[in-house]
C-alpha positions as CSV (number, residue, x, y, z in Angstrom):
1,M,-18.6,22.2,-19.7
2,E,-15.0,22.0,-18.4
3,V,-14.5,19.6,-15.5
4,K,-11.7,20.5,-13.2
5,T,-10.6,19.0,-9.9
6,E,-8.2,20.2,-7.3
7,L,-6.0,17.3,-8.3
8,L,-5.8,18.5,-11.9
9,E,-5.3,22.1,-10.9
10,H,-2.3,21.2,-8.7
11,S,-0.6,18.8,-11.1
12,A,-1.6,19.1,-14.8
13,P,0.9,21.0,-17.0
14,P,-0.3,24.2,-18.7
15,G,-2.5,23.5,-21.6
16,A,-2.8,19.8,-20.7
17,S,-6.1,18.2,-21.9
18,S,-7.1,16.0,-18.9
19,V,-10.8,16.7,-19.0
20,R,-11.9,14.0,-21.4
21,P,-9.9,11.1,-19.7
22,L,-11.3,12.4,-16.3
23,R,-14.8,12.2,-17.6
24,A,-14.2,8.7,-18.9
25,F,-12.8,7.8,-15.5
26,A,-15.8,9.3,-13.8
27,V,-18.2,7.2,-15.9
28,M,-16.2,4.1,-15.1
29,L,-16.5,4.9,-11.4
30,I,-20.2,5.2,-11.7
31,V,-20.7,2.1,-13.8
32,G,-18.4,0.0,-11.7
33,G,-19.9,1.2,-8.5
34,V,-23.4,0.5,-9.6
35,V,-22.6,-3.0,-10.9
36,G,-20.8,-3.8,-7.7
37,W,-23.6,-2.4,-5.5
38,I,-26.3,-4.4,-7.3
39,A,-24.3,-7.6,-7.0
40,S,-23.6,-7.0,-3.3
41,T,-27.3,-6.1,-2.7
42,L,-28.5,-9.3,-4.5
43,L,-26.0,-11.4,-2.4
44,L,-27.2,-9.7,0.8
45,V,-30.8,-10.4,-0.1
46,E,-30.0,-14.1,-0.7
47,R,-28.2,-14.2,2.6
48,I,-31.3,-12.8,4.4
49,R,-33.4,-15.4,2.6
50,T,-31.3,-18.2,4.0
51,L,-31.6,-16.7,7.5
52,Q,-35.4,-16.7,7.1
53,D,-35.6,-20.2,5.6
54,P,-32.4,-22.4,5.7
55,A,-34.0,-24.8,3.2
56,V,-34.8,-22.1,0.6
57,T,-33.5,-22.6,-3.0
58,L,-31.4,-19.6,-4.0
59,S,-31.1,-18.1,-7.5
60,C,-27.3,-18.3,-7.2
61,D,-27.2,-22.0,-6.4
62,I,-26.4,-23.5,-9.8
63,N,-24.5,-26.6,-9.0
64,P,-22.2,-28.0,-6.3
65,F,-19.3,-25.9,-7.7
66,V,-21.2,-22.7,-8.4
67,S,-23.2,-21.6,-5.4
68,C,-23.5,-18.8,-3.0
69,G,-25.6,-20.7,-0.4
70,A,-22.7,-23.2,0.1
71,L,-20.5,-20.3,1.3
72,F,-22.8,-18.5,3.7
73,D,-21.9,-20.6,6.7
74,R,-18.2,-20.3,6.1
75,W,-16.2,-18.0,8.4
76,Q,-14.8,-16.3,5.3
77,A,-18.3,-15.1,4.4
78,S,-18.5,-12.9,7.6
79,L,-14.9,-11.9,8.1
80,L,-15.7,-8.9,10.3
81,G,-18.5,-10.6,12.2
82,F,-21.3,-9.6,9.8
83,P,-22.1,-10.7,6.2
84,N,-19.4,-9.5,3.7
85,P,-22.1,-8.1,1.3
86,I,-22.8,-5.4,3.7
87,I,-19.3,-4.0,3.1
88,G,-20.1,-4.0,-0.6
89,V,-23.5,-2.4,-0.3
90,A,-21.9,0.5,1.7
91,G,-18.6,0.6,-0.1
92,F,-19.7,0.7,-3.7
93,V,-21.7,3.9,-3.0
94,V,-18.4,5.8,-2.7
95,P,-17.1,5.5,-6.3
96,V,-20.6,6.3,-7.6
97,V,-20.7,9.5,-5.6
98,V,-17.1,10.5,-6.6
99,G,-17.9,9.8,-10.2
100,L,-21.0,12.0,-10.1
101,V,-19.2,14.8,-8.3
102,L,-16.4,14.7,-11.0
103,L,-19.0,14.9,-13.8
104,A,-20.6,17.8,-12.1
105,G,-17.3,19.7,-11.9
106,G,-16.5,18.9,-8.3
107,R,-13.0,19.4,-6.8
108,F,-11.0,17.0,-4.7
109,A,-7.7,17.7,-2.9
110,P,-4.8,15.3,-3.4
111,W,-5.2,14.0,0.2
112,F,-8.7,12.8,-0.8
113,W,-7.3,10.9,-3.8
114,R,-4.8,9.2,-1.7
115,A,-7.5,8.1,0.7
116,F,-9.6,7.0,-2.3
117,V,-6.8,5.0,-3.7
118,L,-6.1,3.3,-0.3
119,G,-9.8,2.5,0.0
120,H,-9.7,0.8,-3.4
121,L,-6.5,-1.0,-2.5
122,G,-8.3,-2.4,0.6
123,A,-11.2,-3.5,-1.6
124,W,-9.0,-5.1,-4.2
125,A,-7.0,-6.9,-1.6
126,F,-10.2,-8.1,0.1
127,V,-11.7,-9.5,-3.1
128,T,-8.4,-11.1,-4.0
129,W,-8.3,-12.8,-0.7
130,L,-11.9,-13.9,-1.1
131,F,-11.0,-15.3,-4.6
132,V,-8.1,-17.3,-3.1
133,Q,-10.3,-18.6,-0.3
134,S,-13.2,-19.5,-2.6
135,T,-11.1,-21.1,-5.4
136,F,-8.3,-22.8,-3.5
137,V,-9.6,-23.4,0.0
138,I,-13.4,-23.9,-0.1
139,G,-13.7,-25.0,-3.7
140,V,-17.0,-23.3,-4.5
141,L,-17.6,-20.2,-6.7
142,C,-20.2,-17.6,-5.8
143,P,-21.8,-16.1,-9.0
144,Y,-22.6,-12.7,-7.4
145,C,-19.1,-12.7,-5.8
146,L,-17.7,-13.0,-9.3
147,V,-19.6,-9.9,-10.4
148,V,-18.3,-8.0,-7.3
149,W,-14.7,-9.1,-8.2
150,A,-15.2,-8.1,-11.8
151,A,-16.4,-4.6,-10.7
152,T,-13.7,-4.0,-8.1
153,I,-10.7,-4.9,-10.4
154,P,-11.1,-2.0,-12.9
155,L,-12.0,0.4,-10.2
156,W,-8.7,-0.4,-8.4
157,W,-6.4,-0.2,-11.4
158,A,-8.0,2.9,-13.0
159,T,-8.1,4.7,-9.7
160,V,-4.4,4.1,-8.8
161,V,-3.2,5.0,-12.3
162,V,-5.2,8.2,-12.5
163,S,-4.0,9.2,-9.0
164,L,-0.4,8.6,-10.0
165,S,-0.6,10.3,-13.4
166,H,-2.2,13.4,-12.0
167,G,0.2,13.9,-9.2
168,A,-1.9,12.9,-6.2
169,W,1.2,11.5,-4.5
170,G,3.2,14.8,-4.8
171,N,6.3,13.8,-6.6
172,E,7.5,13.6,-10.2
173,A,8.5,9.9,-9.9
174,T,5.0,8.7,-9.2
175,R,3.6,11.1,-11.8
176,S,5.9,9.7,-14.4
177,A,5.0,6.1,-13.4
178,G,1.3,7.0,-13.8
179,R,1.8,8.4,-17.2
180,I,3.7,5.3,-18.3
181,L,0.9,3.1,-17.0
182,A,-2.0,5.2,-18.2
183,P,-2.1,3.8,-21.7
184,H,-2.1,0.2,-20.3
185,V,-4.9,0.4,-17.8
186,L,-7.0,-2.0,-19.8
187,T,-4.1,-4.4,-20.1
188,L,-3.7,-4.4,-16.3
189,V,-7.4,-5.0,-15.9
190,F,-7.5,-7.9,-18.4
191,A,-4.3,-9.4,-17.0
192,N,-6.0,-9.5,-13.6
193,Y,-9.1,-11.0,-15.1
194,A,-6.9,-13.6,-16.9
195,V,-5.3,-14.7,-13.7
196,I,-8.7,-15.4,-12.2
197,V,-10.1,-17.1,-15.2
198,I,-7.0,-19.4,-15.6
199,A,-7.2,-20.3,-11.9
200,I,-10.9,-21.1,-12.2
201,V,-10.4,-23.3,-15.3
202,L,-7.5,-25.2,-13.6
203,E,-9.3,-25.6,-10.2
204,F,-12.8,-26.4,-11.5
205,P,-12.3,-28.5,-14.6
206,A,-15.7,-30.2,-14.0
207,I,-17.5,-26.9,-14.8
208,F,-16.0,-26.8,-18.3
209,A,-16.2,-30.5,-19.0
210,S,-18.4,-31.3,-22.0
């Protein structure tokens, strides 16, 4: 079955084979969304457990440096006035739905892709800020948060590159930039991961001490 989107119809050159990469992108959206949603849900469940019993032992409390319970009372954990995991539980549904629609042959207009990219930019910026706060300000790592970060990063880079390469932004310059970046999506993702890993190793040497 051929999968087409409004985006591809508007931007792909005649005879271009964009179906297979788009299917791979759709699968990535689904997998990343599901992983992020599960991690967000588990984190929210643990938060609810602490509200019910402040003395409860959480599954994500591993040691003084790796713990989610140690972060729950910090203002960064409820930036909008409610627990941050609620944002993830709601937000990660979106890429899953979009991925399923793409696999089913759904169509999206360029304006939708722009909004989709901006949403992922917000998510990536948010988890990056949380990473900075957790690593450099608070000094505690949350295991489920790490999974959320790991899911958000490829969602962001893949979405922005696909939107650029398929002309969602309406000009040849952005399309060309996307085509240049397209073969290097994994490089961008792993470079982003590398920054996080290096920062963690440098800031938490006790975790890796023998």
